[in-house]
Z-matrix of the N, CA and C atoms (Angstrom, degrees):
N
C 1 1.499
C 2 1.518 1 109.86
N 3 1.313 2 110.49 1 159.56
C 4 1.456 3 116.00 2 169.68
C 5 1.512 4 108.82 3 -127.72
N 6 1.315 5 112.09 4 -172.40
C 7 1.497 6 116.17 5 179.49
C 8 1.560 7 108.98 6 -155.98
N 9 1.372 8 114.55 7 164.31
C 10 1.438 9 121.07 8 170.89
C 11 1.554 10 102.38 9 -122.32
N 12 1.335 11 115.84 10 141.58
C 13 1.377 12 122.41 11 178.86
C 14 1.459 13 111.86 12 -139.34
N 15 1.467 14 115.76 13 153.98
C 16 1.425 15 122.36 14 177.18
C 17 1.532 16 106.87 15 -118.13
N 18 1.347 17 114.12 16 131.92
C 19 1.462 18 119.54 17 -179.68
C 20 1.541 19 109.39 18 -112.17
N 21 1.288 20 114.33 19 145.45
C 22 1.525 21 119.73 20 171.18
C 23 1.477 22 108.96 21 -63.69
N 24 1.323 23 114.77 22 128.67
C 25 1.476 24 119.74 23 -177.06
C 26 1.646 25 115.25 24 -63.90
N 27 1.298 26 112.05 25 -26.82
C 28 1.442 27 115.39 26 -177.21
C 29 1.518 28 112.72 27 -91.25
N 30 1.295 29 115.82 28 -39.99
C 31 1.559 30 119.56 29 -173.40
C 32 1.471 31 111.52 30 -103.05
N 33 1.349 32 117.78 31 -15.57
C 34 1.483 33 125.27 32 -170.78
C 35 1.580 34 114.40 33 60.12
N 36 1.289 35 112.46 34 18.54
C 37 1.564 36 117.57 35 174.19
C 38 1.496 37 106.78 36 -75.15
N 39 1.257 38 115.26 37 145.30
C 40 1.526 39 119.90 38 175.24
C 41 1.554 40 110.15 39 -70.78
N 42 1.376 41 113.61 40 129.80
C 43 1.448 42 121.93 41 175.70
C 44 1.491 43 109.27 42 -86.35
N 45 1.386 44 115.16 43 -43.70
C 46 1.451 45 119.62 44 -178.38
C 47 1.558 46 106.88 45 -159.06
N 48 1.302 47 114.12 46 161.02
C 49 1.440 48 121.46 47 177.90
C 50 1.497 49 109.82 48 -143.78
N 51 1.319 50 119.52 49 134.17
C 52 1.441 51 123.81 50 -175.78
C 53 1.578 52 108.70 51 -124.54
N 54 1.267 53 121.34 52 135.23
C 55 1.441 54 125.02 53 177.88
C 56 1.483 55 106.09 54 -82.71
N 57 1.369 56 111.99 55 140.38
C 58 1.414 57 122.23 56 168.45
C 59 1.520 58 105.21 57 -105.78
N 60 1.361 59 118.20 58 107.47
C 61 1.395 60 122.43 59 -165.11
C 62 1.526 61 115.61 60 -75.51
N 63 1.296 62 117.26 61 74.10
C 64 1.488 63 124.08 62 -178.44
C 65 1.439 64 113.84 63 161.78
N 66 1.291 65 114.89 64 165.55
C 67 1.510 66 122.10 65 176.39
C 68 1.547 67 106.36 66 -89.21
N 69 1.326 68 115.44 67 -169.12
C 70 1.422 69 122.51 68 -177.73
C 71 1.550 70 112.53 69 50.76
N 72 1.353 71 114.60 70 45.68
C 73 1.469 72 117.91 71 -174.97
C 74 1.620 73 105.44 72 -72.20
N 75 1.317 74 109.01 73 132.85
C 76 1.459 75 119.16 74 179.90
C 77 1.513 76 114.85 75 -90.04
N 78 1.268 77 112.80 76 170.66
C 79 1.504 78 119.54 77 172.67
C 80 1.546 79 110.35 78 -65.11
N 81 1.310 80 116.29 79 132.47
C 82 1.418 81 123.97 80 -178.44
C 83 1.515 82 109.48 81 -82.76
N 84 1.349 83 116.96 82 157.99
C 85 1.438 84 120.81 83 177.97
C 86 1.510 85 107.09 84 -123.46
N 87 1.356 86 115.12 85 123.73
C 88 1.516 87 118.86 86 175.09
C 89 1.474 88 110.34 87 -82.68
N 90 1.329 89 115.07 88 139.53
C 91 1.466 90 121.02 89 -178.19
C 92 1.534 91 106.55 90 -145.01
N 93 1.357 92 117.82 91 84.80
C 94 1.448 93 122.16 92 -177.89
C 95 1.576 94 108.55 93 65.60
N 96 1.312 95 116.14 94 -120.61
C 97 1.443 96 120.40 95 -173.79
C 98 1.564 97 111.99 96 -92.67
N 99 1.402 98 115.47 97 12.18
C 100 1.410 99 123.15 98 -178.61
C 101 1.479 100 111.88 99 -127.14
N 102 1.393 101 113.31 100 163.62
C 103 1.445 102 120.13 101 170.91
C 104 1.532 103 109.20 102 -135.94
N 105 1.338 104 113.72 103 140.22
C 106 1.469 105 115.99 104 176.14
C 107 1.518 106 106.02 105 -99.03
N 108 1.336 107 116.43 106 132.50
C 109 1.481 108 124.69 107 -178.60
C 110 1.473 109 112.28 108 -124.11
N 111 1.281 110 115.54 109 154.64
C 112 1.476 111 123.61 110 178.45
C 113 1.515 112 113.67 111 -138.76
N 114 1.250 113 114.60 112 155.83
C 115 1.451 114 128.10 113 170.69
C 116 1.494 115 111.28 114 -151.84
N 117 1.303 116 121.87 115 175.48
C 118 1.399 117 122.72 116 175.41
C 119 1.531 118 114.07 117 -48.13
N 120 1.260 119 121.02 118 113.05
C 121 1.503 120 118.86 119 178.02
C 122 1.507 121 115.43 120 71.30
N 123 1.322 122 117.61 121 13.69
C 124 1.463 123 123.27 122 -172.93
C 125 1.558 124 109.96 123 -138.48
N 126 1.389 125 114.53 124 135.30
C 127 1.485 126 124.31 125 165.16
C 128 1.507 127 110.58 126 -134.49
N 129 1.269 128 118.53 127 146.69
C 130 1.457 129 123.16 128 177.37
C 131 1.486 130 114.19 129 -158.16
N 132 1.387 131 113.01 130 161.01
C 133 1.429 132 120.05 131 174.33
C 134 1.517 133 107.34 132 -117.84
N 135 1.344 134 112.85 133 128.31
C 136 1.458 135 122.01 134 -175.77
C 137 1.490 136 112.87 135 -111.83
N 138 1.288 137 118.14 136 126.73
C 139 1.457 138 122.47 137 172.97
C 140 1.466 139 113.82 138 -69.34
N 141 1.251 140 122.73 139 116.85
C 142 1.507 141 121.85 140 -170.23
C 143 1.536 142 116.26 141 -76.26
N 144 1.323 143 110.44 142 -15.12
C 145 1.491 144 116.51 143 175.30
C 146 1.515 145 113.06 144 -81.09
N 147 1.284 146 118.36 145 -47.62
C 148 1.478 147 125.59 146 -175.65
C 149 1.553 148 112.43 147 -96.94
N 150 1.329 149 118.08 148 -24.83
C 151 1.460 150 122.15 149 -174.26
C 152 1.540 151 113.23 150 79.81
N 153 1.272 152 116.56 151 5.96
C 154 1.480 153 121.71 152 -178.66
C 155 1.514 154 109.35 153 -82.87
N 156 1.310 155 117.05 154 149.62
C 157 1.505 156 117.48 155 170.61
C 158 1.413 157 110.39 156 -78.26
N 159 1.334 158 115.96 157 130.80
C 160 1.480 159 121.77 158 175.39
C 161 1.603 160 107.63 159 -75.37
N 162 1.337 161 112.94 160 -42.69
C 163 1.449 162 119.52 161 173.18
C 164 1.526 163 107.98 162 -160.59
N 165 1.320 164 118.46 163 162.43
C 166 1.400 165 122.32 164 177.80
C 167 1.598 166 109.69 165 -156.42
N 168 1.336 167 116.09 166 161.38
C 169 1.471 168 124.15 167 173.30
C 170 1.494 169 109.50 168 -134.65
N 171 1.336 170 113.05 169 131.20
C 172 1.550 171 119.12 170 -179.53
C 173 1.551 172 106.11 171 -120.45
N 174 1.314 173 110.64 172 173.87
C 175 1.457 174 120.73 173 174.22
C 176 1.532 175 111.48 174 64.93
N 177 1.310 176 117.30 175 23.33
C 178 1.534 177 121.40 176 174.78
C 179 1.491 178 112.94 177 -68.25
N 180 1.342 179 115.92 178 -30.08
C 181 1.542 180 116.14 179 -178.48
C 182 1.498 181 111.27 180 -65.58
N 183 1.249 182 120.02 181 -25.70
C 184 1.417 183 122.40 182 -179.06
C 185 1.487 184 113.61 183 -72.09
N 186 1.340 185 118.81 184 -0.02
C 187 1.480 186 123.32 185 180.00
C 188 1.517 187 107.37 186 -66.89
N 189 1.243 188 122.10 187 167.78
C 190 1.497 189 131.27 188 174.25
C 191 1.422 190 110.12 189 -42.91
N 192 1.327 191 119.49 190 131.73
C 193 1.439 192 128.76 191 168.32
C 194 1.553 193 111.59 192 69.25
N 195 1.292 194 118.98 193 24.60
C 196 1.518 195 121.08 194 178.56
C 197 1.497 196 114.97 195 52.58
N 198 1.339 197 118.03 196 39.98
C 199 1.444 198 122.56 197 172.89
C 200 1.403 199 112.83 198 -69.00
N 201 1.316 200 120.26 199 166.27
C 202 1.496 201 131.76 200 179.48
C 203 1.530 202 111.28 201 62.04
N 204 1.290 203 112.74 202 45.57
C 205 1.444 204 120.51 203 172.08
C 206 1.532 205 113.14 204 -72.91
N 207 1.337 206 114.43 205 -48.56
C 208 1.457 207 119.97 206 177.82
C 209 1.518 208 108.18 207 -147.16
N 210 1.325 209 116.04 208 135.36
C 211 1.476 210 119.45 209 -176.48
C 212 1.474 211 115.83 210 -104.71
N 213 1.367 212 113.31 211 151.90
C 214 1.465 213 122.03 212 171.84
C 215 1.526 214 106.89 213 -78.98
N 216 1.313 215 114.53 214 175.79
C 217 1.472 216 119.96 215 177.44
C 218 1.547 217 107.27 216 -59.91
N 219 1.355 218 114.67 217 129.46
C 220 1.494 219 119.45 218 178.04
C 221 1.582 220 109.73 219 -58.49
N 222 1.343 221 112.09 220 155.28
C 223 1.472 222 116.58 221 176.02
C 224 1.447 223 110.40 222 -125.22
N 225 1.319 224 120.52 223 148.08
C 226 1.437 225 124.23 224 177.99
C 227 1.561 226 108.33 225 -113.76
N 228 1.306 227 118.08 226 122.99
C 229 1.495 228 120.41 227 179.00
C 230 1.547 229 103.72 228 -128.67
N 231 1.323 230 115.77 229 98.21
C 232 1.525 231 119.47 230 -176.60
C 233 1.392 232 112.41 231 62.10
N 234 1.293 233 122.10 232 -120.82
C 235 1.411 234 128.30 233 -176.05
C 236 1.498 235 114.91 234 -95.08
N 237 1.354 236 113.97 235 13.85
C 238 1.507 237 119.24 236 -177.55
C 239 1.569 238 110.15 237 -125.48
N 240 1.314 239 111.61 238 140.82
C 241 1.457 240 118.50 239 176.41
C 242 1.578 241 103.70 240 -106.44
N 243 1.353 242 117.07 241 132.83
C 244 1.495 243 119.62 242 179.16
C 245 1.444 244 108.28 243 -113.58
N 246 1.310 245 114.98 244 124.69
C 247 1.451 246 123.81 245 173.04
C 248 1.532 247 110.11 246 -108.57
N 249 1.299 248 113.57 247 113.75
C 250 1.565 249 119.71 248 179.17
C 251 1.449 250 111.08 249 -106.46
N 252 1.320 251 116.82 250 138.90
C 253 1.449 252 123.17 251 172.33
C 254 1.578 253 108.46 252 -67.19
N 255 1.328 254 120.25 253 144.79
C 256 1.383 255 124.38 254 172.83
C 257 1.583 256 104.75 255 -68.70
N 258 1.306 257 117.62 256 137.63
C 259 1.465 258 122.11 257 179.79
C 260 1.537 259 105.37 258 -72.66
N 261 1.334 260 112.73 259 138.88
C 262 1.449 261 120.22 260 175.43
C 263 1.532 262 110.91 261 -150.17
N 264 1.326 263 117.19 262 160.87
C 265 1.426 264 121.55 263 -170.24
C 266 1.512 265 113.96 264 -68.70
N 267 1.293 266 121.53 265 -20.48
C 268 1.509 267 123.90 266 179.48
C 269 1.497 268 112.87 267 -71.05
N 270 1.350 269 118.01 268 -22.60
C 271 1.495 270 119.68 269 -175.83
C 272 1.538 271 107.97 270 -122.66
N 273 1.298 272 112.21 271 137.35
C 274 1.483 273 117.80 272 176.81
C 275 1.551 274 113.36 273 -78.29
N 276 1.359 275 111.97 274 -36.17
C 277 1.452 276 118.67 275 -178.69
C 278 1.558 277 108.55 276 -102.03
N 279 1.339 278 115.07 277 151.02
C 280 1.431 279 121.54 278 175.38
C 281 1.575 280 106.25 279 -98.05
N 282 1.315 281 119.43 280 119.59
C 283 1.392 282 124.61 281 179.06
C 284 1.564 283 109.38 282 -72.12
N 285 1.322 284 115.28 283 140.33
C 286 1.510 285 121.78 284 -177.03
C 287 1.569 286 107.10 285 -135.29
N 288 1.292 287 114.37 286 135.24
C 289 1.509 288 121.67 287 176.27
C 290 1.528 289 105.76 288 -121.23
N 291 1.276 290 117.82 289 127.80
C 292 1.444 291 126.35 290 175.26
C 293 1.469 292 111.08 291 -112.93
N 294 1.367 293 117.43 292 124.12
C 295 1.522 294 121.47 293 -169.60
C 296 1.538 295 107.96 294 -129.63
N 297 1.242 296 117.19 295 137.44
C 298 1.526 297 121.01 296 175.41
C 299 1.537 298 104.60 297 -64.38
N 300 1.338 299 112.63 298 129.25
C 301 1.426 300 122.18 299 -178.14
C 302 1.450 301 119.37 300 -57.05
N 303 1.323 302 115.19 301 -42.34
C 304 1.455 303 119.90 302 -177.33
C 305 1.482 304 113.22 303 -89.37
N 306 1.352 305 120.56 304 -46.01
C 307 1.491 306 122.40 305 -172.73
C 308 1.566 307 110.34 306 -89.13
N 309 1.296 308 119.75 307 -21.45
C 310 1.428 309 121.50 308 -175.92
C 311 1.588 310 112.29 309 78.43
N 312 1.255 311 115.64 310 8.33
C 313 1.450 312 117.68 311 176.47
C 314 1.524 313 110.83 312 -68.22
N 315 1.346 314 116.34 313 132.64
C 316 1.505 315 119.62 314 179.23
C 317 1.583 316 103.88 315 -74.35
N 318 1.322 317 111.48 316 128.73
C 319 1.484 318 124.39 317 176.86
C 320 1.488 319 109.03 318 -84.97
N 321 1.419 320 115.56 319 -54.91
C 322 1.449 321 118.25 320 -175.25
C 323 1.617 322 105.68 321 -155.74
N 324 1.263 323 111.08 322 150.06
C 325 1.527 324 121.12 323 172.22
C 326 1.504 325 109.33 324 -127.31
N 327 1.299 326 117.60 325 127.51
C 328 1.438 327 123.72 326 174.26
C 329 1.575 328 107.23 327 -118.59
N 330 1.307 329 115.72 328 117.57
C 331 1.462 330 117.79 329 178.74
C 332 1.537 331 107.98 330 -119.78
């Protein structure tokens, strides 16, 4: 498992810590007061002030063909966050998850 944490800028004491429930933790993307985080079969949006998840989706790895093993850096396009699987030799197609930026509603899944 991995985690995301926020430290106090003056004291370097931890303000909060949130677990990312899975291995293969990907690079997070900062988006204003939020961060998009990934792990195997998991994507989420973390509030950087409180450390609480605004939304998350789990069990994505169980989709057809074992997609969503490890994610590339998330992308924001307007009101949509795009989570792309890192290309690898074991899969011919690249899995892609599109999620509504505010609500966290899944718009589409390509596996």
